[in-house]
N, C-alpha and C positions, 0 to 999 in steps of 0.2 A: 378649824381642822378637827375631824373626828378623833376618837381615841387613838393614840400613837402606838404602833407595834414595833417590835424589834426588827421585823422583816422590812418595814417601811424605812426605818432609819438606815438599815443596811443598803437598801436600794438607793437611797439618796446619796449615801457616801460613795457608792459605786460610780456616781457621775463625775467625781473629782479624780483627775489623772495626776498623780504625783510627778513633778517635773524631773525628779532624780531617778525614780523607779521606772518611769514611762508606763506605769500601770496604775490601776485604781488600788486603793489600800485594802479592799476586801479580797480581791483575787490574789494579791501579793501576800495575803495572810498577815497583814500588819495590824489588823483590828483584833485586839485581844479580848475586849469585853464591851458589850452594849447593855446598859441597864435603863429600863423605862419605868418611871414611877409617876403615874398621872401625866401631867404635862412636862415633867422634868426628865431630861435625857442625859445620861452620862456615857461618854465614849472614852475607852482607853486604847491608845495607839502605841505599839511597840515596833519601832523601825529596826532593821537589821544592819544599820550602818550608823557611824557616829555623826550626830547632827546637832550639836550643842547650839550652833548659831542659827538653827532652822526650826527648832521645836516650837518656839513661840509663834513664829510665822505660820507654821502648819496648823497649830491649834486655832489661831484666829481665822484662818482660811476655812477650816472645817466648820467652825461655828457660823461663819458667813453663809456657807453652802446650806447648812441646816436651817438657818433663819430664812433664807430665800424660799424654802419649802414650807414655811409656817411653824418651824420648831424654834421658837425664840429663847426658850429656857434650856439651853444646852451647856453642859460642862464637858470640855475636851481636855484630856491630859495626854501629852506626847512624851515618850521615853524611847530609849534605844538599847539594844544589846547586841554585841558582836559575837558571832559563833565561828567555829572552824568550818572551812569549806573544802570541797573535794580537791584532791591533787592528782598527779599523774598515777597511772596504774602501777602497782607493786611498790609504791613509796608510801611511807607513813609520816605524819607531821612530826616536826622537831619538838622536843620537850619545851613547854612554856611558850610556844609560838603557835598561835591559832592560824594565822594566814601569812603567806609570803607573797609580796608583790614585787615583781621584777620590773625595773625601769630600764628600757633599752633604746638604742638607736642604731641605725645601720652604719653611720659614719660619725666621726668626731666633729667637734666644733658647733654642734647644734644646741648646746646648753643643757644637755641631759642631766648632768650632776646638779646643776642649779635647780632644775625642775624636781629632781629626786629629793633634795633636801627640803625644798619648800613644800612638796607633797607630804613628806613625813611630818613636818612641823604643822601643816594644815590639818592633818588627821589628828594630831595631838591636840591642837586648838579646838577641834570639834568634839573632844572628849575621849579619844581612844588612847590606849597604852601602846606606844610606838617605839620601834627600834630602826636603825639604819645600818646596813652592812655595806661598806665600800669594797666592791669586788674588783676594782681596778688596781691590780697588784703593781703594774708598771707606773701608773700615774695617779696615785691616791690623792683625792682633793677634799674629801669630807672633813679631815681634821682642820684644815684651814677654813673651810666654809662654816663649820660649827664653832670655830674659835676655841678648839680643844688642843691642849698640848700635854706632854708627859707620857708615862708608860702605864698600861693597865695593870692592876693588881692581880695576883693569883693566890687564893687562900690555901690551896692544896698542892701547888706546884704543877698542876696538870691543866686546870681550866682557868680561863681568863674572866675577870669581871669587866663587863662593858663600861666604857667611859660614858659620862652623862653630860648633856648640854641641852639647855632649854626644855627640860623634862622629857627628852628622848634619849634612849640608850644607843650607843654607837660603838662600832668596831671597824678597824681599818689597819692594814699593814703599815700605814703611815704613822700609827702610834708606836710602832716597834723600831722604826728606823729614823735617821735624820732626814729632814725635809729635802735636802739636796742630794741624798744618796741614791744612785740609780739601782734599780732591781735588774741585774743582768742574769735572768733566769730563763731556762727553756720551758716549753709548754707543760710537761708533767709536774715540774716543781710549782708552777703557777696554780695549776688545778688542785694540787695537794694543799697548797697554802689556803686557797679559797675554802676547801672542805674543812680545814682545821679552824679557820676563823669563824665559820658558821657553826660547826658542831661542838667546838671546844670553848664556846663562850657561854657564860651563865646568864642567858637572857631571862629576864624577870617578868613573867606573866604578860606577854605581849599579845595584843589584838592583831597587830600588823608588824611585820618586819619588811621594810623597804630595802631591796637590794639594788644598789647603783652599779649597773653592769658597765664594763668597758665597751667602747664602740665595736661594731662588727659582729660576725657570726662564727667565731673561731673556737678554740679549746675551752675558754672560760664559759662561753654561752652553752656549749655542748655539755659540759660538766653540770651546769645548772639544770639543763633540760633533763638529763639522765639520772642525776643523783640527788637533786635538791627538790623537795616537795613544794612546788610553786602553785599557788591558787589562781594567779592571774598575772598578766603582763600589761604594762603601759608603754606605748611606742611614742618616742619624742622625735619630732621632725621640724624643719623650717619649711616655709612655702616654696623654697627654691627647688627646681626640678631635680637637681643632682642629689639633694638631700632626700627627696621623696623617693627617688629610685632606690637608694640604699635602705630607706625605712621599710620599703615593701619587702626587701629580703629578710629583714628582721621579723616582720609580721608573719611571713610565710614559714620561717624557721619555727616559730612558736606553734603555728598551726600543725606542722608536721610532727612535732613532739607532744601534741595534745595538751598544750597549755593555753587556756582561754585568753584571748586578747581583750582586756577590759575597755580599751579605747585608745584614741590617738590625741596627743597634745601637740598643737602647732605653736612652737616657740618663735620669738622674734617676728611675730605676724605683721606688726606695723611699727613704724617709728614715729614718735610724736616729738616734734622739735621743742626743746626746752625754752627756746627764745620766743617763738611766735605761735606755738601750739599747732602748727600744720601737721597733719597726719598723712604718712606716705607708706605705701606697700613696697619697700625697697627690695625685698626678696621675692616678690611675686604675691599673688592674692588667691586665697581659697584653696590652696593645694592640699592642706590637711583635711579639710571638709570633703573634697572630692575623693581623696584616698579612702576616707572612712566609708563613704557611700559605695565606692567601687568594691570594697572588701566586706561590706555589710557589718561593720563594727561601729561602735559609738564614737562620736567626736566629743571629746571631753572638754575642750576649750582652747582658746587662743591667749597666749601671753605676749604682750607688746615688748618691743625692744626699748628698754628704758635704762638710763644710766644708773638709777637708784638700785636696780636689781644687781648689777655688776658691783657697785660700791658695797652693797650689803654683804654679798658672799665673800668678797675680797677682805673685808674687815671682820669676818667671823660673826656677822649678825644678819642672816638672811631676811628678806622682805617681810615674811609672815610674822617674825618677832620684832624686827626693826620698826615696822610701821603697820601694826596689826589692823588698823582701821582704814588703811588706804584702799584705793580701787584695785591695785595690783594684788594685795593680800587677799582681797575678796575673790579675785579671779582664781587664785590658788585654792582657796577653800571650796569654791564651786567645783573645781576639777576634782578635789579630794572627795567631796560628797558624791559626785557622779561615779567616780571609779569604785568607791566603796559600796554604793547602791547597786551598781552592776554586779559586783562580786556577791552581794547579799542574795541575789536572785539565783545563784548557782546552788547545786546540790550540797547538802551539808556533809561533813566528814564526821563519822561516828566512832572512829578508831579509839579515841580517848575514853569513850564510854564503856568499851568492852573490858571485862576483867582480865588481868594478867595472871597466868597460871605459873606458880613458882613451886618447884619440886624440892623438898627438903628431906634430908636424912635425919630421922629422929632416933 
């Protein structure tokens, strides 16, 4: 091969389409530096999404692509940095929270909270600083799923310190009440409680705050859409027709309030018999994929119906931390990378970079 140029290296790298970004790394502005010194090439890649479990794979793949074009002496380093992204008009990001991801479903019983907690844990496993807010005031489940009990501290009597479990920060009305105490509140009280839990918690330098929404499209969802700066939403459904019907309502709600839908997760997609290994689509097949195609959104992945998932959340040790090297944990990590990569392609939010004007009387 003749003398290598930076332009040639860039052209070769453009041939590789990243499976999470669905774009090449050059046009997605993930290539931060290319240095050519004789026959030696150095490439620095900086992804906009957490990818701790993917960086080595990507580096090896890019070296392979360069080698196939005659550049055998290549050094590729891959890193990532999460920045704040655009939210709804007239809303500003919450202090110490770069991005809020809402996890929603049109109906109950589809495993949304299980997906939400494993998504949060998967983002953390991939190297992000993550929090989770349990927005289901009537039926909070995250304290049980995260294995957290007790009351949150307040250093000043006004703001709450988040509880911590498995390196993620958490807040829920469930921390303030007994597990069996019913919340007999009307809509305005519920929405006020949600706002307080969100805004009066001392979140600590979060890349992502995952909000586990209650099912439906009622007061809580409307409050979230109008008053909470959401960067993107993830819709959880099962392949069942009735679940898909309600999931479509949730998706359309986010579209109307201009919250980008990052994609769809199909939960309980297949059941694998623990005795014989037979795989069966007991709730239908391919419904989430078809819905994603119909509404032109990403299909983030399918999670099987597996006893270990239920056992993990019931015992306060979700799959991603209970069995981090399992196939199901890898499914959640794939979903986390795809959702975060989709978010990384959105416009950035520069509100935090603008100076704040303070008027003082001297």
